[in-house]
DRENROLUM-231205 format. One line per 10 residues: number of its first residue (from 1); for each residue y, z, x of C-alpha. Coordinates in Angstrom, 1 decimal, decimal comma. Last residue first. Layout:
N
NUM = Y:Z:X | ...
This chain:
326
326 = -58,5:148,8:8,2 | -62,2:147,8:8,2 | -62,9:144,4:9,5 | -65,8:143,2:7,4 | -64,2:140,4:5,5 | -65,1:137,7:8,0 | -63,0:134,6:7,6 | -63,0:132,8:4,3 | -63,9:129,1:3,8 | -62,6:127,7:0,5
316 = -64,4:126,1:-2,4 | -62,2:124,5:-5,0 | -64,0:125,2:-8,3 | -63,4:123,3:-11,5 | -63,6:125,5:-14,5 | -64,8:125,5:-18,1 | -64,2:128,8:-19,8 | -67,4:130,7:-20,6 | -65,8:134,2:-20,3 | -62,0:133,9:-20,3
306 = -59,7:133,1:-17,4 | -56,1:134,2:-17,1 | -56,6:136,6:-14,3 | -58,9:134,2:-12,4 | -56,5:132,1:-10,4 | -58,0:133,1:-7,1 | -61,5:134,3:-6,2 | -64,1:132,8:-8,3 | -67,6:133,7:-7,1 | -70,3:131,2:-6,1
296 = -73,6:133,0:-5,8 | -75,6:132,3:-2,7 | -76,3:135,9:-1,8 | -76,6:137,9:-5,0 | -74,2:139,7:-7,4 | -75,2:142,1:-10,2 | -74,6:145,4:-8,2 | -73,2:146,9:-5,0 | -70,0:144,9:-4,3 | -68,2:145,7:-1,1
286 = -64,5:145,3:-1,4 | -62,1:143,1:0,7 | -58,7:142,9:2,3 | -58,2:146,1:4,4 | -61,7:147,2:3,9 | -63,1:148,9:0,8 | -66,3:150,9:0,3 | -68,4:150,5:-2,8 | -68,1:148,5:-6,0 | -70,1:148,4:-9,2
276 = -70,0:145,1:-11,0 | -69,6:143,6:-14,5 | -70,1:139,8:-14,5 | -68,0:137,4:-16,5 | -69,2:133,8:-16,3 | -66,8:130,9:-15,5 | -68,2:127,5:-16,4 | -69,4:124,4:-14,7 | -73,1:125,4:-14,8 | -72,4:128,8:-13,4
266 = -69,4:130,0:-11,4 | -69,1:133,8:-11,2 | -66,2:135,8:-12,5 | -65,8:139,4:-11,4 | -65,5:142,7:-13,3 | -64,6:146,2:-12,3 | -64,9:149,6:-13,9 | -65,2:151,1:-17,4 | -61,9:150,0:-18,9 | -61,5:146,8:-16,9
256 = -60,0:146,0:-13,5 | -60,5:142,4:-12,4 | -61,9:141,9:-8,9 | -61,3:138,5:-7,1 | -58,0:139,7:-5,6 | -59,9:142,3:-3,5 | -61,7:139,6:-1,7 | -65,5:139,9:-2,0 | -68,1:141,5:0,3 | -71,8:141,3:-0,1
246 = -73,6:143,5:2,5 | -76,7:142,3:4,2 | -76,9:144,3:7,5 | -75,3:147,5:6,2 | -74,4:150,0:8,9 | -74,5:153,5:7,6 | -71,5:155,8:7,9 | -68,7:155,9:10,4 | -65,9:158,5:10,0 | -62,3:157,4:10,5
236 = -60,3:160,6:10,9 | -56,6:161,0:10,5 | -55,8:164,1:12,5 | -52,9:166,6:11,8 | -51,8:168,7:14,8 | -52,6:172,4:15,0 | -53,8:172,2:18,6 | -52,0:169,6:20,7 | -53,2:166,2:22,0 | -52,2:164,2:25,1
226 = -53,3:166,9:27,5 | -55,1:164,5:29,9 | -58,1:166,9:29,8 | -58,3:166,5:26,1 | -61,9:165,5:25,5 | -62,8:165,6:21,9 | -65,0:167,9:19,8 | -66,2:167,5:16,2 | -66,6:170,0:13,4 | -68,0:169,5:9,9
216 = -67,5:171,0:6,5 | -69,5:169,7:3,5 | -67,6:168,9:0,3 | -68,2:169,6:-3,4 | -64,7:171,3:-3,5 | -65,7:174,5:-5,3 | -69,4:174,4:-4,5 | -68,8:174,1:-0,7 | -71,9:172,4:0,5 | -74,2:174,4:2,8
206 = -75,4:174,6:6,4 | -72,0:173,8:7,9 | -72,2:171,0:10,4 | -71,7:171,3:14,2 | -71,4:168,9:17,2 | -69,7:165,8:15,8 | -68,4:163,7:18,7 | -64,7:162,7:19,1 | -62,9:159,5:20,0 | -59,2:158,8:20,2
196 = -57,1:155,9:18,8 | -53,5:155,7:19,9 | -51,1:155,2:17,0 | -49,2:158,3:18,0 | -47,2:161,2:16,4 | -49,2:161,5:13,2 | -52,5:161,6:15,0 | -55,4:159,1:15,2 | -59,1:159,5:14,9 | -62,4:158,0:15,8
186 = -65,9:159,2:15,1 | -69,1:159,6:17,2 | -72,1:161,0:15,3 | -74,0:163,4:17,6 | -74,7:165,9:14,8 | -75,4:164,0:11,6 | -73,6:162,0:8,9 | -75,3:159,7:6,3 | -76,8:162,7:4,4 | -73,4:164,2:3,8
176 = -71,9:161,1:2,2 | -72,4:162,1:-1,5 | -71,2:165,6:-0,5 | -67,7:164,5:0,2 | -66,9:165,2:3,9 | -64,7:168,1:5,1 | -62,8:168,2:8,4 | -62,5:170,4:11,5 | -61,5:168,7:14,8 | -62,1:170,7:18,0
166 = -60,1:170,2:21,2 | -61,4:170,2:24,8 | -59,3:170,8:27,9 | -57,0:172,7:25,4 | -58,1:176,3:26,2 | -55,7:178,6:24,6 | -54,2:182,0:25,6 | -51,6:183,6:23,3 | -49,2:186,2:24,6 | -48,7:190,0:24,7
156 = -49,6:190,8:21,1 | -49,2:194,6:20,6 | -51,8:196,2:18,4 | -53,8:197,7:21,3 | -50,6:199,5:22,4 | -47,8:198,4:24,7 | -44,8:200,3:26,0 | -42,5:197,6:27,4 | -41,4:198,4:31,0 | -41,6:194,8:32,2
146 = -41,2:192,5:29,2 | -43,3:191,7:26,1 | -43,6:188,7:23,7 | -45,0:186,2:26,2 | -44,9:182,5:25,5 | -48,2:180,7:25,9 | -51,0:180,9:28,4 | -52,9:177,7:29,2 | -56,7:177,9:29,8 | -59,5:179,4:31,8
136 = -61,4:182,2:30,1 | -61,3:186,0:29,6 | -57,9:186,2:31,4 | -57,6:189,6:32,9 | -55,8:192,8:31,8 | -55,8:195,6:34,3 | -55,3:198,9:32,4 | -58,8:198,4:31,0 | -60,3:199,4:34,4 | -58,8:202,9:33,9
126 = -60,5:203,3:30,6 | -63,8:202,5:32,2 | -63,1:205,0:35,0 | -62,2:207,6:32,4 | -65,5:207,1:30,6 | -67,5:207,1:33,9 | -65,9:210,5:34,9 | -66,8:212,0:31,5 | -70,4:210,7:31,7 | -70,8:212,3:35,1
116 = -69,4:215,6:33,9 | -71,8:215,6:30,9 | -74,8:214,7:33,1 | -73,9:217,6:35,5 | -73,5:220,1:32,7 | -76,8:219,0:31,2 | -78,6:219,6:34,6 | -77,0:223,1:34,9 | -78,2:223,9:31,3 | -81,7:222,6:32,0
106 = -81,9:224,8:35,1 | -81,1:227,9:33,1 | -83,7:226,9:30,5 | -86,4:226,4:33,2 | -85,9:230,0:34,3 | -84,4:231,1:37,5 | -85,8:232,5:40,8 | -89,0:230,5:40,3 | -88,7:229,3:43,9 | -88,7:225,7:42,6
96 = -86,3:226,8:39,9 | -84,0:228,2:42,6 | -84,0:224,8:44,4 | -83,3:223,0:41,2 | -80,4:225,3:40,3 | -78,8:224,7:43,7 | -78,9:220,9:43,1 | -77,6:221,2:39,6 | -74,7:223,4:40,8 | -73,9:220,8:43,5
86 = -73,8:218,0:40,9 | -71,6:220,1:38,6 | -69,1:220,6:41,4 | -69,1:216,9:42,3 | -68,7:216,0:38,6 | -65,8:218,4:38,1 | -64,1:216,9:41,1 | -64,7:213,4:39,8 | -63,2:214,4:36,4 | -60,1:215,8:38,0
76 = -59,6:212,6:40,1 | -60,2:210,5:37,0 | -57,7:212,4:35,0 | -55,1:211,9:37,7 | -55,8:208,2:37,9 | -55,6:208,0:34,1 | -52,2:209,6:34,2 | -50,9:207,2:36,8 | -52,3:204,1:35,1 | -49,2:202,0:34,3
66 = -50,4:198,8:32,6 | -51,0:195,7:34,7 | -50,9:192,2:33,3 | -52,4:188,7:33,7 | -55,0:189,3:36,4 | -57,1:186,1:36,8 | -60,7:186,5:35,6 | -61,0:183,0:34,1 | -58,2:180,8:35,5 | -54,6:180,5:34,3
56 = -52,5:177,4:33,6 | -48,8:178,0:32,9 | -46,8:178,0:29,7 | -45,2:181,4:30,4 | -45,7:182,5:34,0 | -48,3:185,1:34,8 | -48,7:188,4:36,7 | -46,6:190,8:34,6 | -46,4:194,2:36,2 | -46,1:197,9:35,2
46 = -46,2:197,5:31,4 | -46,0:201,0:30,0 | -49,1:202,4:28,2 | -51,6:202,2:25,5 | -55,1:200,9:26,2 | -57,1:197,9:25,1 | -54,1:195,6:25,9 | -53,7:192,4:23,9 | -54,0:188,7:24,6 | -54,2:186,7:21,4
36 = -57,1:184,3:21,5 | -57,9:180,6:21,5 | -61,0:178,6:22,6 | -61,7:174,9:21,7 | -58,1:174,6:20,5 | -57,9:173,2:17,0 | -57,0:169,7:15,6 | -56,9:169,4:11,9 | -58,7:166,9:9,7 | -58,0:164,1:7,1
26 = -60,5:161,7:5,8 | -61,1:157,9:6,0 | -64,6:156,7:5,2 | -66,9:154,3:7,0 | -69,2:151,3:6,4 | -70,1:149,0:9,2 | -70,8:145,8:7,4 | -73,0:143,0:8,7 | -72,5:140,1:6,3 | -74,5:138,5:3,5
16 = -73,0:135,2:2,3 | -71,3:134,7:-1,1 | -70,1:131,2:-1,8 | -66,3:131,1:-2,3 | -63,9:130,2:-5,0 | -60,5:128,9:-5,9 | -59,6:127,8:-9,4 | -59,0:124,6:-11,3 | -59,0:125,1:-15,1 | -60,7:122,5:-17,3
6 = -59,0:122,1:-20,7 | -61,5:122,2:-23,5 | -62,5:118,8:-25,1 | -60,8:115,4:-24,9 | -59,8:115,4:-28,6 | -58,6:112,0:-29,7
């Protein structure tokens, strides 16, 4: 005697809304907050080097001195010419007041003085450039010159970086752009450590890159303990919106199909197929966006061999929170 279709025993759970802090994982690169190549603005022979490689320097500190003997001589000559032109201008003014010379003759003497003054100022400015100072506080790297080296404006002397703060540059898919704003705090790790650091977004590009369909952003992190290095890879965990009534299902409950995902729901003693759209994943669960409701009983384990409408007996199980993002 036929006893009817065989009833399959499966595991299941009743869906309950959960608070879910959505986030995305993206990659980024650490960069120094400030970084420049130290160069000399004038050509000449290096007379003194006033820094140690790899040392801390302060803003305004003298790093290098280029020999300035020729400029000193030029300045002395220019100052003498300026003094003479000043005296000539003074005499011409007295003569003009007595109408002993024409206005044109005075204007020539005045122009000569202005020209000599400008020439002296120009040489003094060039002379000041022979002393190279740190434009900001930071750590100076390995030098590429020695005492006696003839440097030009194209010669890289050393790199200066400020690593007290580091920047992280990364790109976010455009569909998430509206969920991120300046002031958002993110977390990240580096390839050489499992320690988790925090950074705050302070700048966002004004437009989406049409090639990659992403939006570039930049965050800053405190590095005064010098645990991070510019150029390092950063694995960024970027928080998005917090969902107060998210529906999460174990990853094993989802069945891949040609156009997406499917899940079985328990209804009137039978397994019913439901097509669903999914959202963010955690380490062990997936957020379902469509066609499920709080209170539904979903089938979680033993579902791969099920068919739509198959009679089932459900063994309900209690599941711990599925919202812990990995």
